[in-house]
N, C-alpha and C positions, 0 to 999 in steps of 0.2 A: 439199785432202785429209785427210781426218782419219783417224787408225785406233783404234778403238775396241777396246780388248781388255776382255773380262770375264775374271774371276778365279773360276774355280769351285774345286771340292776340290783343297787340296792337303794328298798327305799324306807326310808325313816320313818318312824311317828311322830306324832303331833307335838309331844314335849319331853323335852330334855331338860338336863345339869349340869350344874358344874360345881364344884362345892370342895372345899380344903376341910380336914376334919381328920388333925390327928396333934399329938403329941409335939410343943415345938422342941425342934431340933435344929442341928447347926445350918442347914439349908436355910429356913427360913430366920434364923437370926442375921444370918451374912444377908438378906433380901431386904430385912426391916420389918418384918412380920413377927408380933411379937404374940399374938392370939389368933393362932393358925383354925378359926371357926368360921365358917358362913359357906352360903350357898346363891347362885345367881339360878332360879329358871327359866327356863326359855321355852317358847312356843314356835313350831319348828314348821311352818311351809314348803316344804317340799315341789308344789311347783314355781314356786318363785326363787324354792333354793335361797330362804331366808330364813334365818335365828333371830325371832326377838324377844326382849327382856324387858319385863314392870320396870325395869330398872334406864330403861333410853338405852339399849342395847342393840347394835344391830349388826349382824354377821352373814357372809355368806357363807354356805353350807358345800361340804362335798363330804359324804358319807364313804365311812372305812371301815374295814371290822378290824377291830385292834386285834386281836386273838385269831390266829389261825394257825397250826401245829398238828404234828401225827405224835403218838403214841413213842414216849422214851424207851428202848431196850433197858437200858440202866436200871438194877432193882431201886427196892428205898422208895420213900418219900420223896418227890415230886410239890414243889414251891408251884403255883397252877399262876401266882402272880410274875414270876421269874422265867423271861425269855432262856432259850438255849439251843442247842444245835437243833432239835425236832421243830424250833416254829415257837410257837406257845403264844404268850401277851407280847409280842413285837410294838405295836400301837407307833408303826410308821403311816406316817401323813398320805404318803405314796401309793399306799395299796390301795388304788381307788377302781372306779369301775374300768374296765378295758387292760388291767393291770394283770399280770400273770407272778403267781406263787409257787417259783420249786421250793419243794422239802424234802428232806433224804429220808428216806422210808429205813427206819429201825427195826421194825415188828413185821409181822408175815399178818397183811390185812390192812397195815396204815395207822388205821384206827384213828383216821382225820375227825377234828374238834372245830368248830369256829364259834364269836360270840363277841360281846364288848363290842356294841357298834357305837361309832363317833360320827359326828358330824362337820364337826369343826376343833382342831387342833395345830397349836405351834410346834414346832420341831424340839423336843424337851419336855413336852408338857409339864412346865415346872410347876404347878400348885397341885400336880397329883393327878388331877381330873381332866378329859376334853370338857366337850359338850356329851355326856354320856344320854344314851337315848338306848330305847326299843327298837325294833324292825318292824315294818309292813310284812316284806318283802327280802329277800332278800335269793338272788340266780349265781350259783356255783358250778363250774364243769371240772369236773375230777377224768383225768388221766396219768398210765403209766408212761415211764418216759425211760429205757434201760439204756439207752446211749449216752444219759447226758448224769453222770455220775457226780454228785456232790457230798458234801462233809456240812454243809454251813447252809441252812436257807438263800436263797438267792430270788431276784425279781426283775422281769420284765416290764417298763412303765407300756403304757397309750404312746408315749411321747415318742419309743424304740432304745429305750436308756436303758441300761441295768444297773443293779445295784443288790450289793453284795452288804453283810451283816457282821457284826459281833456284839456278843453279849458277855460281859465281865464287870466282876465286882468292882473294879477300878478302870474309871473312863478312860485312862490311856490305852492301859491294857485292851478294852475292847476297840478303841480307834486300830489297833496293829492285827488284831484278830481281824475285821473289816478289810482293812487293808490287803490283807496276804491273802486272804479270799477273793479281791479282786483280781490282783495280780494271779490267782491261780487261775480263772475266769477269761482274764485277759490272753492268756498265753492257749486255754486252751482253744479259744475263740480267732485267735490271731495269729497260732503256729510261732511264735516267736519265743527267745531267748527269755528267760525273766529280767535278766540285767534291760531287756528293752521295753518289756511291759513295765519297768519300775519307772525309767523314763519319761514314756507316755503318759503314764497314769499318772505323772506332775505337771502335765501339760492338759488333760483331759478327764480328770478325774477328778469329781468334791468329796472332800471328807463331810460330813452331819450329824450333830448329837441327835438321835432317835427319841430316848427317852432318858431323865436321868431319875426317876421314881421307884421303879421296881426293883426287883432285890439283888437285883442283875441290871446295870444299866448298858445302855445302846450308842452303837456307833452304825451308822449306812454310811457309802463308798457310793457314789454315783457316777459312771462311766456316762456322760451326756455326750460328748461329740462321736460322728462317727466314721470311725477310723476301717479303713479298707478290711474287710474279715465279718 
């Protein structure tokens, strides 16, 4: 059973922030950050689609929900900061208005939850945060699909592209998970052998880093070209 989450209008609040607030790590050191403690405040103009900071920075806004997921079936403690096969803290910039996120249902009732609104973020979310903000309103439509079996989250973008995800403690392992999930999807959608999907993916699929800051990092594969099927 798969839960399809159609993302409608996301209306952000008037204020947001970006901050780095943590103990020095190897990642900060690699990037020349000795004192990882600072915050940028933002005023968000939803009508104009712009975020402005008193520091003189201006960015276009494209709201999305960093968190969308269902309840995992595995017992025990689950870190809400770590995305998994059930979705959760995915932090993918492409899950904007008009997209549909597909989540494998692991428990009865799915127990879907969402939050962690962002209005601007680069792939990677490299300083630990995006422009974090509240929402005035969020419109989501949920439906169950029995004929679309999944073991990992996938998404369909407003442009008609397919996205698959991989989450793991190691970035390379996350990449292979995302690619394996994409090959599964291409086989299902195109009705072709895996070796054909493998070769076509080399021509029509991009891999991108979703985020490198959560306890499990993320990679997503994007099937951009409209191949037959």
